[in-house]
Each structure stands twice: as structure tokens, then as C-alpha cells.
C-alpha positions in Angstrom: 0.0 0.0 0.0 1.5 3.3 -1.1 1.5 6.5 1.0 -1.3 8.0 -1.2 -3.5 4.9 -0.6 -2.8 5.1 3.1 -3.8 8.8 3.1 -7.0 7.9 1.2 -7.9 5.1 3.6 -7.2 7.3 6.6 -9.3 10.2 5.2 -12.2 7.9 4.4 -12.1 6.3 7.9 -12.2 9.8 9.4 -15.1 10.8 7.2 -17.0 7.7 8.3 -16.4 8.5 12.0 -17.4 12.1 11.5 -20.6 11.0 9.7 -21.5 8.7 12.6 -21.1 11.5 15.2 -23.0 13.9 13.0 -26.0 11.5 12.7 -25.9 10.9 16.4 -25.9 14.6 17.2 -28.6 15.3 14.6 -30.9 12.6 16.0 -30.4 14.1 19.5 -31.1 17.6 18.3 -34.2 16.5 16.4 -35.5 14.6 19.5 -34.8 17.6 21.8 -36.5 20.1 19.5 -39.4 17.8 18.8 -40.1 17.4 22.5 -39.7 21.2 23.0 -42.2 21.9 20.1 -44.6 19.3 21.4 -44.4 21.0 24.8 -45.2 24.4 23.3 -48.1 23.0 21.3 -49.4 21.2 24.4 -49.3 24.1 26.8 -50.3 27.0 24.5 -53.6 28.6 25.1 -55.0 28.8 21.6 -57.5 31.5 22.5 -54.9 33.9 23.9 -53.6 36.3 21.1 -50.3 36.8 22.9 -49.7 33.0 23.0 -50.5 32.8 19.3 -48.1 35.7 18.5 -45.3 34.1 20.4 -45.9 30.8 18.6 -45.9 32.5 15.2 -42.7 34.5 16.1 -41.0 31.3 17.2 -41.8 29.7 13.8 -40.6 32.8 11.9 -37.3 32.7 13.8 -36.7 29.0 13.6 -37.5 28.5 9.9 -34.7 30.6 8.4 -32.2 29.0 10.9 -33.3 25.5 9.9 -33.3 26.2 6.2 -29.8 27.9 6.5 -28.5 24.8 8.2 -29.9 22.6 5.5 -28.3 24.8 2.8 -25.0 24.8 4.7 -25.0 21.0 5.0 -25.7 20.6 1.3 -22.9 23.0 0.5 -20.4 21.1 2.7 -21.5 17.8 1.2 -21.0 19.1 -2.3 -17.5 20.5 -1.5 -16.5 17.2 0.1 -17.7 15.3 -3.0 -15.6 17.6 -5.2 -12.5 16.9 -3.1 -13.1 13.2 -3.2 -13.6 13.4 -7.0 -10.2 15.2 -7.3 -8.5 12.5 -5.2 -9.9 9.9 -7.6 -8.3 11.8 -10.5 -4.8 11.6 -8.9 -2.8 8.9 -10.8 -2.0 5.9 -8.7 1.7 5.0 -8.3 2.8 1.8 -9.9 4.3 -0.5 -7.2 8.0 -1.4 -7.9 8.6 -4.8 -9.3 
């Protein structure tokens, strides 16, 4: 195994580990936010205009943040795929012999 192949294998192993941690953190965040949102929906007084205003403002604040994070994730994924594509274009060294 050449140095370049070792670097590729090491990079792919690190990418896999980072993806596992990301999925764990994402699941935890979705679970926490889901419970938080369910609590808001459960305890809100739907006849109180102030409660409705606060609920609408919460949605208006959270939506751009969530969409921005989704766009950022898509951008990082695209950049990572471009780097991996360039690594595939690097010619492999012929082993001596």
C-alpha cells in the first residue's frame, strides 16, 4: 500500500467516523427540538392572542435557521464530494517490481 492509498484510507475512515457522530448529534437535536415543540403545542392557550403571537414568532425565527443549516449541509457535502472526486483523478503510483 502506497502513501497515497494510506492517506485515502485514513481520510475515508475519518469521514465515516465524523458522519456517525453527525448522525448521532442530529438525532439528539431533532429529538430535543421535537419534545420542545410538542411541549409548546401542548401548553399553548390557543384563545390567547399573545400566545399565538409568540408561537408564530417562534416559527418565523426557527424556519430561516433550519433552512440555512440545511443549505450549509448541502454545500459542505458538495465540497466534500468535489475533493473526493479530485482524489480519484490523482494517478496511482505503480508498485515497484
